[in-house]
Structure formats: C-alpha cells, structure tokens
LUMPA-321137 format. One line per field, with one value per residue: residue in one letter; x, y, z of N, C-alpha, C in turn. Coordinates in Angstrom, 1 decimal, padded with zeros to 4 digits. Atoms other than C-alpha are relative to their C-alpha. Layout:
<rs>
r	c(a,...) .
n.c1	c(X,...) .
n.c2	c(Y,...) .
n.c3	c(Z,...) .
ca.c1	c(X,...) .
ca.c2	c(Y,...) .
ca.c3	c(Z,...) .
c.c1	c(X,...) .
c.c2	c(Y,...) .
c.c3	c(Z,...) .
</rs>
This chain:
<rs>
r	c(m,d,i,e,w,i,k,p,a,a,f,f,g,s,i,v,y,a,l,i,g,v,a,i,f,w,l,s,f,l,l,i,d,k,i,t,p,y,n,l,w,e,e,i,v,e,k,q,n,v,a,l,g,v,v,v,a,a,m,a,l,g,i,c,i,i,v,a,a,a,i,h,g) .
n.c1	c(-001.0,000.6,-001.0,000.7,-000.9,-000.5,000.9,-000.4,000.7,-000.6,-001.4,-000.1,000.6,-001.1,-001.0,000.6,000.1,-001.4,-000.4,000.7,-000.6,-001.3,000.3,000.5,-001.2,-000.9,000.7,000.0,-001.4,-000.3,000.8,-000.7,-001.2,000.3,000.5,-001.1,-000.7,-001.3,000.0,-000.3,-001.0,-001.3,-000.4,-000.3,-001.1,-001.1,-000.5,-000.1,000.8,000.6,001.3,001.1,000.3,000.9,001.3,000.6,000.3,001.2,001.1,000.2,000.6,001.4,000.7,000.0,000.9,001.4,000.3,000.2,001.3,001.1,000.2,000.4,001.3) .
n.c2	c(-001.1,-001.2,-000.7,-001.2,-001.0,000.3,-000.4,-001.2,-001.1,-000.4,-000.3,-001.3,-000.9,-000.3,-000.8,-001.3,-000.7,-000.5,-001.2,-001.2,-000.3,-000.7,-001.4,-000.9,-000.3,-001.0,-001.3,-000.6,-000.4,-001.3,-001.1,-000.4,-000.7,-001.4,-000.7,-000.4,-001.2,000.4,001.2,001.2,000.8,-000.7,000.1,001.4,000.6,-000.9,-000.5,001.1,-000.4,001.3,-000.3,-000.2,001.3,000.9,-000.5,000.3,001.4,000.2,-000.5,001.0,001.1,-000.4,-000.1,001.3,000.8,-000.5,000.4,001.4,000.3,-000.5,001.0,001.3,000.0) .
n.c3	c(000.2,000.6,001.0,000.5,000.5,001.4,000.9,000.6,-000.5,-001.3,000.2,000.6,-001.0,-000.9,000.7,000.2,-001.4,-000.3,000.8,-000.6,-001.3,000.2,000.5,-001.0,-000.9,000.7,000.0,-001.4,-000.3,000.7,-000.6,-001.3,000.4,000.4,-001.2,-000.8,000.5,000.6,000.8,-000.9,000.6,-000.1,-001.5,-000.5,000.7,000.1,-001.3,-001.0,-001.2,-000.6,-000.8,000.9,000.6,-000.8,000.0,001.3,000.0,-000.8,000.8,001.1,-000.5,-000.3,001.2,000.4,-000.8,000.4,001.3,-000.1,-000.7,000.9,001.2,-000.6,-000.7) .
ca.c1	c(-024.2,-025.4,-023.7,-025.8,-022.8,-021.9,-025.0,-024.3,-026.9,-025.4,-021.8,-022.5,-024.7,-021.8,-019.5,-021.9,-022.5,-018.7,-018.2,-021.0,-019.5,-016.0,-017.5,-019.4,-016.3,-014.2,-016.8,-017.1,-013.3,-013.1,-015.9,-014.1,-010.9,-012.6,-014.2,-010.9,-008.8,-005.7,-004.9,-005.1,-003.0,-000.2,-000.1,-000.1,002.3,004.6,004.8,004.5,001.8,001.1,-001.6,-003.6,-003.1,-004.6,-007.5,-008.1,-007.8,-010.4,-012.7,-012.1,-013.0,-016.2,-017.3,-016.6,-018.6,-021.6,-021.5,-021.2,-024.2,-026.3,-025.6,-026.0,-029.2) .
ca.c2	c(-018.0,-014.5,-013.1,-010.0,-007.8,-009.7,-008.5,-005.8,-003.4,-003.5,-003.2,-000.2,001.4,001.2,002.8,005.7,006.4,006.4,008.9,011.1,010.9,011.9,014.8,016.1,015.8,017.7,020.4,020.9,021.1,023.7,025.7,025.6,026.6,029.7,030.6,030.6,033.8,031.9,029.2,025.9,024.0,026.5,026.6,022.9,021.8,024.8,026.2,022.9,024.1,020.9,022.4,023.4,020.0,018.3,020.6,020.0,016.3,016.4,018.5,015.9,013.1,014.9,015.7,012.0,010.6,012.9,012.0,008.3,008.4,010.4,007.8,004.8,005.9) .
ca.c3	c(008.6,007.7,004.6,004.3,003.7,000.4,-001.3,-003.9,-002.6,000.9,-000.4,-002.7,000.0,002.4,-000.2,-000.9,002.9,003.4,000.6,002.0,005.5,004.1,002.1,005.1,007.3,004.7,004.3,008.1,008.4,005.7,007.4,010.8,009.0,007.5,010.9,012.7,012.5,011.2,008.7,010.5,008.0,008.0,011.9,012.3,009.5,009.0,012.5,014.3,016.7,018.7,020.9,017.9,016.3,019.3,019.3,015.5,016.1,018.8,016.5,013.7,016.0,017.2,013.7,012.7,015.5,014.7,011.0,011.9,014.3,011.7,008.9,011.2,013.0) .
c.c1	c(-000.6,001.1,-000.7,000.9,000.6,-000.9,000.4,-000.6,000.6,001.4,000.1,-000.7,001.0,001.0,-000.6,-000.1,001.4,000.4,-000.8,000.6,001.4,-000.3,-000.5,001.1,000.9,-000.7,000.0,001.4,000.3,-000.8,000.7,001.3,-000.2,-000.5,001.2,000.8,001.4,-000.1,000.5,001.2,001.4,000.6,000.4,001.2,001.3,000.6,000.1,-000.7,-000.7,-001.3,-001.1,-000.3,-000.8,-001.4,-000.7,-000.3,-001.2,-001.3,-000.3,-000.8,-001.6,-000.8,-000.3,-001.1,-001.4,-000.5,-000.3,-001.4,-001.1,-000.2,-000.5,-001.5,-001.0) .
c.c2	c(001.2,000.7,001.2,001.1,-000.3,000.5,001.3,001.3,000.5,000.5,001.4,001.1,000.4,001.0,001.5,000.7,000.4,001.2,001.2,000.4,000.8,001.4,000.9,000.4,001.1,001.3,000.7,000.5,001.2,001.2,000.4,000.7,001.4,000.8,000.5,001.2,-000.3,-001.3,-001.2,-000.9,000.5,-000.1,-001.3,-000.6,000.9,000.5,-001.0,000.2,-001.2,000.1,000.1,-001.3,-000.9,000.5,-000.3,-001.5,-000.3,000.5,-001.0,-001.2,000.3,000.0,-001.5,-000.8,000.5,-000.5,-001.5,-000.4,000.5,-001.0,-001.3,000.0,000.6) .
c.c3	c(-000.8,-000.9,-000.7,-000.7,-001.4,-001.0,-000.6,000.5,001.3,-000.2,-000.6,000.9,001.0,-000.6,000.0,001.4,000.4,-000.7,000.5,001.3,-000.2,-000.5,001.1,001.0,-000.6,000.0,001.3,000.4,-000.7,000.5,001.4,-000.3,-000.5,001.2,000.9,-000.6,-000.7,-000.8,000.7,-000.6,000.1,001.5,000.4,-000.7,000.0,001.3,001.1,001.3,000.4,000.7,-001.0,-000.8,000.8,000.0,-001.4,000.0,000.8,-000.8,-001.1,000.6,000.4,-001.2,-000.6,000.7,-000.3,-001.4,000.0,000.6,-000.9,-001.1,000.6,000.5,-000.9) .
</rs>
C-alpha cells in the first residue's frame, strides 16, 4: 500500500501549489475584469446577466484547466 500522500513534504507541497493556483486564477480573473468594458461582478450579480455568467464560468474553467496543467506538468 502506497502512502506517499501522508508524507509532510507532499502534503505541504500540495497546499502550496493549491494556493498558487488560486492566486493565479484570481489575478487572471481581475485582469479579464479590467480588460472588459463593464464591471463583470455588477453585470452578473446585480443585473442578473445569465449569458455573461455562462461566459465567465467558461473562462474560469479554462483558466483553471491551464493552471492545473501547468502545476501538474
């Protein structure tokens, strides 16, 4: 039985990589929010723009997949 994940180095390495991934995702979301001509949060939350919500969700998944591939590979 392989218990490689129990080792402290592997555990803390996973935590660090997860935090780096979340930080990169958040920074890229803020960058895309600045590039767009309107406030994404206001459009999605206050004005209930479902189409924009779907586009932002797809963008978020794309960024997450890229970050995960960069960290994993």
